[in-house]
N, CA, C and O atoms as a Maestro MAE file, in Angstrom:
{
 s_m_m2io_version
 :::
 2.0.0
}

f_m_ct {
 s_m_title
 :::
 protein
 m_atom[232] {
  # First column is atom index #
  i_m_mmod_type
  r_m_x_coord
  r_m_y_coord
  r_m_z_coord
  i_m_residue_number
  s_m_chain_name
  s_m_pdb_residue_name
  s_m_pdb_atom_name
  i_m_atomic_number
  :::
  1 25 104.162 103.816 107.587 1 A "MET " " N  " 7
  2 3 103.249 103.493 106.500 1 A "MET " " CA " 6
  3 2 103.917 102.445 105.618 1 A "MET " " C  " 6
  4 15 105.123 102.516 105.383 1 A "MET " " O  " 8
  5 25 103.151 101.474 105.129 2 A "PRO " " N  " 7
  6 3 103.762 100.435 104.307 2 A "PRO " " CA " 6
  7 2 104.297 100.993 103.000 2 A "PRO " " C  " 6
  8 15 103.844 102.026 102.508 2 A "PRO " " O  " 8
  9 25 105.266 100.284 102.458 3 A "SER " " N  " 7
  10 3 105.835 100.707 101.189 3 A "SER " " CA " 6
  11 2 104.887 100.395 100.045 3 A "SER " " C  " 6
  12 15 103.993 99.558 100.171 3 A "SER " " O  " 8
  13 25 105.093 101.068 98.946 4 A "THR " " N  " 7
  14 3 104.295 100.799 97.759 4 A "THR " " CA " 6
  15 2 104.822 99.543 97.087 4 A "THR " " C  " 6
  16 15 105.961 99.150 97.338 4 A "THR " " O  " 8
  17 25 104.021 98.898 96.234 5 A "PRO " " N  " 7
  18 3 104.468 97.657 95.599 5 A "PRO " " CA " 6
  19 2 105.785 97.789 94.853 5 A "PRO " " C  " 6
  20 15 106.582 96.850 94.853 5 A "PRO " " O  " 8
  21 25 106.033 98.912 94.226 6 A "ALA " " N  " 7
  22 3 107.235 99.063 93.404 6 A "ALA " " CA " 6
  23 2 108.489 99.302 94.242 6 A "ALA " " C  " 6
  24 15 109.598 99.038 93.776 6 A "ALA " " O  " 8
  25 25 108.329 99.803 95.486 7 A "SER " " N  " 7
  26 3 109.507 100.200 96.233 7 A "SER " " CA " 6
  27 2 109.914 99.248 97.345 7 A "SER " " C  " 6
  28 15 110.984 99.414 97.931 7 A "SER " " O  " 8
  29 25 109.085 98.249 97.651 8 A "GLY " " N  " 7
  30 3 109.407 97.385 98.769 8 A "GLY " " CA " 6
  31 2 109.397 95.928 98.380 8 A "GLY " " C  " 6
  32 15 109.141 95.571 97.230 8 A "GLY " " O  " 8
  33 25 109.682 95.091 99.363 9 A "PRO " " N  " 7
  34 3 109.664 93.658 99.093 9 A "PRO " " CA " 6
  35 2 108.247 93.197 98.745 9 A "PRO " " C  " 6
  36 15 107.261 93.776 99.200 9 A "PRO " " O  " 8
  37 25 108.171 92.166 97.948 10 A "VAL " " N  " 7
  38 3 106.874 91.641 97.533 10 A "VAL " " CA " 6
  39 2 106.302 90.819 98.684 10 A "VAL " " C  " 6
  40 15 106.960 89.920 99.207 10 A "VAL " " O  " 8
  41 25 105.077 91.137 99.066 11 A "ARG " " N  " 7
  42 3 104.399 90.404 100.132 11 A "ARG " " CA " 6
  43 2 103.272 89.597 99.518 11 A "ARG " " C  " 6
  44 15 102.720 89.975 98.484 11 A "ARG " " O  " 8
  45 25 102.933 88.494 100.148 12 A "SER " " N  " 7
  46 3 101.864 87.652 99.624 12 A "SER " " CA " 6
  47 2 100.506 88.316 99.867 12 A "SER " " C  " 6
  48 15 100.364 89.171 100.742 12 A "SER " " O  " 8
  49 25 99.522 87.907 99.081 13 A "ALA " " N  " 7
  50 3 98.167 88.415 99.257 13 A "ALA " " CA " 6
  51 2 97.660 88.079 100.661 13 A "ALA " " C  " 6
  52 15 96.960 88.882 101.278 13 A "ALA " " O  " 8
  53 25 98.010 86.903 101.161 14 A "ASP " " N  " 7
  54 3 97.584 86.516 102.512 14 A "ASP " " CA " 6
  55 2 98.178 87.439 103.567 14 A "ASP " " C  " 6
  56 15 97.478 87.857 104.489 14 A "ASP " " O  " 8
  57 25 99.470 87.763 103.441 15 A "ASP " " N  " 7
  58 3 100.118 88.670 104.391 15 A "ASP " " CA " 6
  59 2 99.473 90.053 104.352 15 A "ASP " " C  " 6
  60 15 99.231 90.667 105.391 15 A "ASP " " O  " 8
  61 25 99.205 90.525 103.160 16 A "LEU " " N  " 7
  62 3 98.594 91.844 103.007 16 A "LEU " " CA " 6
  63 2 97.163 91.849 103.541 16 A "LEU " " C  " 6
  64 15 96.737 92.818 104.169 16 A "LEU " " O  " 8
  65 25 96.431 90.782 103.295 17 A "ASN " " N  " 7
  66 3 95.074 90.671 103.803 17 A "ASN " " CA " 6
  67 2 95.085 90.725 105.330 17 A "ASN " " C  " 6
  68 15 94.242 91.385 105.937 17 A "ASN " " O  " 8
  69 25 96.031 90.036 105.940 18 A "GLU " " N  " 7
  70 3 96.147 90.045 107.394 18 A "GLU " " CA " 6
  71 2 96.483 91.450 107.897 18 A "GLU " " C  " 6
  72 15 95.963 91.877 108.928 18 A "GLU " " O  " 8
  73 25 97.332 92.158 107.193 19 A "GLU " " N  " 7
  74 3 97.671 93.531 107.587 19 A "GLU " " CA " 6
  75 2 96.453 94.452 107.478 19 A "GLU " " C  " 6
  76 15 96.242 95.312 108.332 19 A "GLU " " O  " 8
  77 25 95.660 94.268 106.430 20 A "ILE " " N  " 7
  78 3 94.425 95.054 106.272 20 A "ILE " " CA " 6
  79 2 93.480 94.759 107.429 20 A "ILE " " C  " 6
  80 15 92.882 95.675 107.994 20 A "ILE " " O  " 8
  81 25 93.343 93.488 107.783 21 A "ARG " " N  " 7
  82 3 92.474 93.109 108.908 21 A "ARG " " CA " 6
  83 2 92.946 93.749 110.221 21 A "ARG " " C  " 6
  84 15 92.135 94.250 111.000 21 A "ARG " " O  " 8
  85 25 94.268 93.727 110.457 22 A "ARG " " N  " 7
  86 3 94.803 94.336 111.679 22 A "ARG " " CA " 6
  87 2 94.526 95.841 111.715 22 A "ARG " " C  " 6
  88 15 94.177 96.391 112.759 22 A "ARG " " O  " 8
  89 25 94.685 96.497 110.568 23 A "LEU " " N  " 7
  90 3 94.402 97.928 110.486 23 A "LEU " " CA " 6
  91 2 92.943 98.198 110.839 23 A "LEU " " C  " 6
  92 15 92.647 99.118 111.600 23 A "LEU " " O  " 8
  93 25 92.042 97.409 110.294 24 A "MET " " N  " 7
  94 3 90.617 97.608 110.566 24 A "MET " " CA " 6
  95 2 90.289 97.338 112.033 24 A "MET " " C  " 6
  96 15 89.474 98.043 112.628 24 A "MET " " O  " 8
  97 25 90.917 96.327 112.611 25 A "LEU " " N  " 7
  98 3 90.690 96.038 114.030 25 A "LEU " " CA " 6
  99 2 91.203 97.167 114.914 25 A "LEU " " C  " 6
  100 15 90.527 97.587 115.853 25 A "LEU " " O  " 8
  101 25 92.417 97.661 114.605 26 A "ARG " " N  " 7
  102 3 92.999 98.764 115.382 26 A "ARG " " CA " 6
  103 2 92.116 100.004 115.325 26 A "ARG " " C  " 6
  104 15 91.987 100.725 116.314 26 A "ARG " " O  " 8
  105 25 91.515 100.246 114.180 27 A "SER " " N  " 7
  106 3 90.740 101.474 113.991 27 A "SER " " CA " 6
  107 2 89.288 101.321 114.441 27 A "SER " " C  " 6
  108 15 88.549 102.303 114.497 27 A "SER " " O  " 8
  109 25 88.881 100.103 114.757 28 A "GLY " " N  " 7
  110 3 87.487 99.887 115.118 28 A "GLY " " CA " 6
  111 2 86.559 100.058 113.935 28 A "GLY " " C  " 6
  112 15 85.361 100.280 114.107 28 A "GLY " " O  " 8
  113 25 87.103 99.957 112.738 29 A "GLY " " N  " 7
  114 3 86.297 100.072 111.528 29 A "GLY " " CA " 6
  115 2 86.080 101.503 111.055 29 A "GLY " " C  " 6
  116 15 85.412 101.728 110.046 29 A "GLY " " O  " 8
  117 25 86.638 102.467 111.771 30 A "ARG " " N  " 7
  118 3 86.505 103.872 111.392 30 A "ARG " " CA " 6
  119 2 87.900 104.433 111.150 30 A "ARG " " C  " 6
  120 15 88.629 104.741 112.093 30 A "ARG " " O  " 8
  121 25 88.259 104.560 109.891 31 A "LEU " " N  " 7
  122 3 89.612 104.966 109.521 31 A "LEU " " CA " 6
  123 2 89.773 106.482 109.536 31 A "LEU " " C  " 6
  124 15 88.921 107.219 109.040 31 A "LEU " " O  " 8
  125 25 90.886 106.929 110.119 32 A "SER " " N  " 7
  126 3 91.258 108.340 110.029 32 A "SER " " CA " 6
  127 2 91.771 108.592 108.607 32 A "SER " " C  " 6
  128 15 91.903 107.656 107.818 32 A "SER " " O  " 8
  129 25 92.052 109.832 108.288 33 A "ALA " " N  " 7
  130 3 92.561 110.162 106.956 33 A "ALA " " CA " 6
  131 2 93.882 109.434 106.698 33 A "ALA " " C  " 6
  132 15 94.096 108.907 105.606 33 A "ALA " " O  " 8
  133 25 94.767 109.403 107.696 34 A "GLU " " N  " 7
  134 3 96.052 108.723 107.526 34 A "GLU " " CA " 6
  135 2 95.851 107.213 107.384 34 A "GLU " " C  " 6
  136 15 96.490 106.576 106.547 34 A "GLU " " O  " 8
  137 25 94.973 106.649 108.191 35 A "GLN " " N  " 7
  138 3 94.696 105.212 108.094 35 A "GLN " " CA " 6
  139 2 94.046 104.870 106.752 35 A "GLN " " C  " 6
  140 15 94.289 103.799 106.196 35 A "GLN " " O  " 8
  141 25 93.233 105.768 106.243 36 A "ARG " " N  " 7
  142 3 92.591 105.548 104.945 36 A "ARG " " CA " 6
  143 2 93.648 105.468 103.840 36 A "ARG " " C  " 6
  144 15 93.566 104.616 102.955 36 A "ARG " " O  " 8
  145 25 94.629 106.352 103.901 37 A "ARG " " N  " 7
  146 3 95.713 106.315 102.912 37 A "ARG " " CA " 6
  147 2 96.485 104.999 103.022 37 A "ARG " " C  " 6
  148 15 96.821 104.388 102.007 37 A "ARG " " O  " 8
  149 25 96.765 104.565 104.251 38 A "GLU " " N  " 7
  150 3 97.458 103.292 104.458 38 A "GLU " " CA " 6
  151 2 96.626 102.135 103.895 38 A "GLU " " C  " 6
  152 15 97.157 101.237 103.242 38 A "GLU " " O  " 8
  153 25 95.320 102.169 104.158 39 A "TYR " " N  " 7
  154 3 94.409 101.143 103.653 39 A "TYR " " CA " 6
  155 2 94.438 101.097 102.123 39 A "TYR " " C  " 6
  156 15 94.508 100.017 101.535 39 A "TYR " " O  " 8
  157 25 94.386 102.250 101.488 40 A "GLU " " N  " 7
  158 3 94.393 102.310 100.028 40 A "GLU " " CA " 6
  159 2 95.677 101.720 99.450 40 A "GLU " " C  " 6
  160 15 95.637 100.992 98.458 40 A "GLU " " O  " 8
  161 25 96.808 102.032 100.067 41 A "VAL " " N  " 7
  162 3 98.094 101.475 99.613 41 A "VAL " " CA " 6
  163 2 98.080 99.959 99.767 41 A "VAL " " C  " 6
  164 15 98.504 99.235 98.866 41 A "VAL " " O  " 8
  165 25 97.595 99.482 100.901 42 A "LEU " " N  " 7
  166 3 97.541 98.036 101.145 42 A "LEU " " CA " 6
  167 2 96.636 97.325 100.141 42 A "LEU " " C  " 6
  168 15 96.975 96.247 99.651 42 A "LEU " " O  " 8
  169 25 95.490 97.923 99.835 43 A "VAL " " N  " 7
  170 3 94.556 97.294 98.894 43 A "VAL " " CA " 6
  171 2 95.161 97.221 97.492 43 A "VAL " " C  " 6
  172 15 95.007 96.212 96.804 43 A "VAL " " O  " 8
  173 25 95.837 98.269 97.073 44 A "VAL " " N  " 7
  174 3 96.494 98.264 95.756 44 A "VAL " " CA " 6
  175 2 97.568 97.187 95.722 44 A "VAL " " C  " 6
  176 15 97.682 96.442 94.749 44 A "VAL " " O  " 8
  177 25 98.357 97.112 96.792 45 A "GLU " " N  " 7
  178 3 99.411 96.104 96.859 45 A "GLU " " CA " 6
  179 2 98.810 94.693 96.908 45 A "GLU " " C  " 6
  180 15 99.324 93.771 96.275 45 A "GLU " " O  " 8
  181 25 97.716 94.535 97.665 46 A "TRP " " N  " 7
  182 3 97.031 93.241 97.755 46 A "TRP " " CA " 6
  183 2 96.517 92.813 96.375 46 A "TRP " " C  " 6
  184 15 96.689 91.660 95.979 46 A "TRP " " O  " 8
  185 25 95.887 93.741 95.643 47 A "ALA " " N  " 7
  186 3 95.353 93.415 94.316 47 A "ALA " " CA " 6
  187 2 96.473 92.976 93.372 47 A "ALA " " C  " 6
  188 15 96.300 92.034 92.599 47 A "ALA " " O  " 8
  189 25 97.610 93.650 93.432 48 A "ALA " " N  " 7
  190 3 98.753 93.263 92.597 48 A "ALA " " CA " 6
  191 2 99.248 91.875 92.983 48 A "ALA " " C  " 6
  192 15 99.594 91.073 92.115 48 A "ALA " " O  " 8
  193 25 99.281 91.590 94.278 49 A "ALA " " N  " 7
  194 3 99.725 90.267 94.741 49 A "ALA " " CA " 6
  195 2 98.772 89.180 94.273 49 A "ALA " " C  " 6
  196 15 99.209 88.104 93.863 49 A "ALA " " O  " 8
  197 25 97.478 89.451 94.330 50 A "VAL " " N  " 7
  198 3 96.484 88.471 93.869 50 A "VAL " " CA " 6
  199 2 96.665 88.216 92.387 50 A "VAL " " C  " 6
  200 15 96.656 87.065 91.951 50 A "VAL " " O  " 8
  201 25 96.829 89.279 91.602 51 A "ARG " " N  " 7
  202 3 97.040 89.103 90.162 51 A "ARG " " CA " 6
  203 2 98.290 88.284 89.904 51 A "ARG " " C  " 6
  204 15 98.291 87.409 89.039 51 A "ARG " " O  " 8
  205 25 99.353 88.559 90.646 52 A "GLY " " N  " 7
  206 3 100.596 87.810 90.481 52 A "GLY " " CA " 6
  207 2 100.430 86.343 90.826 52 A "GLY " " C  " 6
  208 15 101.007 85.482 90.161 52 A "GLY " " O  " 8
  209 25 99.657 86.046 91.847 53 A "GLU " " N  " 7
  210 3 99.427 84.660 92.251 53 A "GLU " " CA " 6
  211 2 98.565 83.932 91.230 53 A "GLU " " C  " 6
  212 15 98.761 82.739 90.999 53 A "GLU " " O  " 8
  213 25 97.614 84.629 90.616 54 A "VAL " " N  " 7
  214 3 96.772 84.009 89.582 54 A "VAL " " CA " 6
  215 2 97.605 83.686 88.365 54 A "VAL " " C  " 6
  216 15 97.445 82.619 87.773 54 A "VAL " " O  " 8
  217 25 98.497 84.593 87.976 55 A "VAL " " N  " 7
  218 3 99.358 84.372 86.810 55 A "VAL " " CA " 6
  219 2 100.257 83.170 87.064 55 A "VAL " " C  " 6
  220 15 100.430 82.342 86.170 55 A "VAL " " O  " 8
  221 25 100.838 83.049 88.265 56 A "LYS " " N  " 7
  222 3 101.697 81.919 88.604 56 A "LYS " " CA " 6
  223 2 100.933 80.603 88.528 56 A "LYS " " C  " 6
  224 15 101.474 79.587 88.092 56 A "LYS " " O  " 8
  225 25 99.666 80.629 88.956 57 A "ALA " " N  " 7
  226 3 98.854 79.409 88.975 57 A "ALA " " CA " 6
  227 2 98.442 78.976 87.573 57 A "ALA " " C  " 6
  228 15 98.174 77.796 87.345 57 A "ALA " " O  " 8
  229 25 98.388 79.902 86.647 58 A "ALA " " N  " 7
  230 3 97.934 79.579 85.288 58 A "ALA " " CA " 6
  231 2 98.987 78.918 84.492 58 A "ALA " " C  " 6
  232 15 98.763 78.583 83.328 58 A "ALA " " O  " 8
  :::
 }
 m_bond[231] {
  # First column is bond index #
  i_m_from
  i_m_to
  i_m_order
  :::
  1 1 2 1
  2 2 3 1
  3 3 4 2
  4 3 5 1
  5 5 6 1
  6 6 7 1
  7 7 8 2
  8 7 9 1
  9 9 10 1
  10 10 11 1
  11 11 12 2
  12 11 13 1
  13 13 14 1
  14 14 15 1
  15 15 16 2
  16 15 17 1
  17 17 18 1
  18 18 19 1
  19 19 20 2
  20 19 21 1
  21 21 22 1
  22 22 23 1
  23 23 24 2
  24 23 25 1
  25 25 26 1
  26 26 27 1
  27 27 28 2
  28 27 29 1
  29 29 30 1
  30 30 31 1
  31 31 32 2
  32 31 33 1
  33 33 34 1
  34 34 35 1
  35 35 36 2
  36 35 37 1
  37 37 38 1
  38 38 39 1
  39 39 40 2
  40 39 41 1
  41 41 42 1
  42 42 43 1
  43 43 44 2
  44 43 45 1
  45 45 46 1
  46 46 47 1
  47 47 48 2
  48 47 49 1
  49 49 50 1
  50 50 51 1
  51 51 52 2
  52 51 53 1
  53 53 54 1
  54 54 55 1
  55 55 56 2
  56 55 57 1
  57 57 58 1
  58 58 59 1
  59 59 60 2
  60 59 61 1
  61 61 62 1
  62 62 63 1
  63 63 64 2
  64 63 65 1
  65 65 66 1
  66 66 67 1
  67 67 68 2
  68 67 69 1
  69 69 70 1
  70 70 71 1
  71 71 72 2
  72 71 73 1
  73 73 74 1
  74 74 75 1
  75 75 76 2
  76 75 77 1
  77 77 78 1
  78 78 79 1
  79 79 80 2
  80 79 81 1
  81 81 82 1
  82 82 83 1
  83 83 84 2
  84 83 85 1
  85 85 86 1
  86 86 87 1
  87 87 88 2
  88 87 89 1
  89 89 90 1
  90 90 91 1
  91 91 92 2
  92 91 93 1
  93 93 94 1
  94 94 95 1
  95 95 96 2
  96 95 97 1
  97 97 98 1
  98 98 99 1
  99 99 100 2
  100 99 101 1
  101 101 102 1
  102 102 103 1
  103 103 104 2
  104 103 105 1
  105 105 106 1
  106 106 107 1
  107 107 108 2
  108 107 109 1
  109 109 110 1
  110 110 111 1
  111 111 112 2
  112 111 113 1
  113 113 114 1
  114 114 115 1
  115 115 116 2
  116 115 117 1
  117 117 118 1
  118 118 119 1
  119 119 120 2
  120 119 121 1
  121 121 122 1
  122 122 123 1
  123 123 124 2
  124 123 125 1
  125 125 126 1
  126 126 127 1
  127 127 128 2
  128 127 129 1
  129 129 130 1
  130 130 131 1
  131 131 132 2
  132 131 133 1
  133 133 134 1
  134 134 135 1
  135 135 136 2
  136 135 137 1
  137 137 138 1
  138 138 139 1
  139 139 140 2
  140 139 141 1
  141 141 142 1
  142 142 143 1
  143 143 144 2
  144 143 145 1
  145 145 146 1
  146 146 147 1
  147 147 148 2
  148 147 149 1
  149 149 150 1
  150 150 151 1
  151 151 152 2
  152 151 153 1
  153 153 154 1
  154 154 155 1
  155 155 156 2
  156 155 157 1
  157 157 158 1
  158 158 159 1
  159 159 160 2
  160 159 161 1
  161 161 162 1
  162 162 163 1
  163 163 164 2
  164 163 165 1
  165 165 166 1
  166 166 167 1
  167 167 168 2
  168 167 169 1
  169 169 170 1
  170 170 171 1
  171 171 172 2
  172 171 173 1
  173 173 174 1
  174 174 175 1
  175 175 176 2
  176 175 177 1
  177 177 178 1
  178 178 179 1
  179 179 180 2
  180 179 181 1
  181 181 182 1
  182 182 183 1
  183 183 184 2
  184 183 185 1
  185 185 186 1
  186 186 187 1
  187 187 188 2
  188 187 189 1
  189 189 190 1
  190 190 191 1
  191 191 192 2
  192 191 193 1
  193 193 194 1
  194 194 195 1
  195 195 196 2
  196 195 197 1
  197 197 198 1
  198 198 199 1
  199 199 200 2
  200 199 201 1
  201 201 202 1
  202 202 203 1
  203 203 204 2
  204 203 205 1
  205 205 206 1
  206 206 207 1
  207 207 208 2
  208 207 209 1
  209 209 210 1
  210 210 211 1
  211 211 212 2
  212 211 213 1
  213 213 214 1
  214 214 215 1
  215 215 216 2
  216 215 217 1
  217 217 218 1
  218 218 219 1
  219 219 220 2
  220 219 221 1
  221 221 222 1
  222 222 223 1
  223 223 224 2
  224 223 225 1
  225 225 226 1
  226 226 227 1
  227 227 228 2
  228 227 229 1
  229 229 230 1
  230 230 231 1
  231 231 232 2
  :::
 }
}
């Protein structure tokens, strides 16, 4: 399972988006309970990365 934003290396929003896409492809669009938890962690990390990229651009 991927690390949380606070405990692991910072990944770009693009990298995280690609990981989310791979998860959805692997699951066929139907997430198990474990995959759902992984998806939720990825989305939270992705949102933080997007916010960080917007702040850098401003």
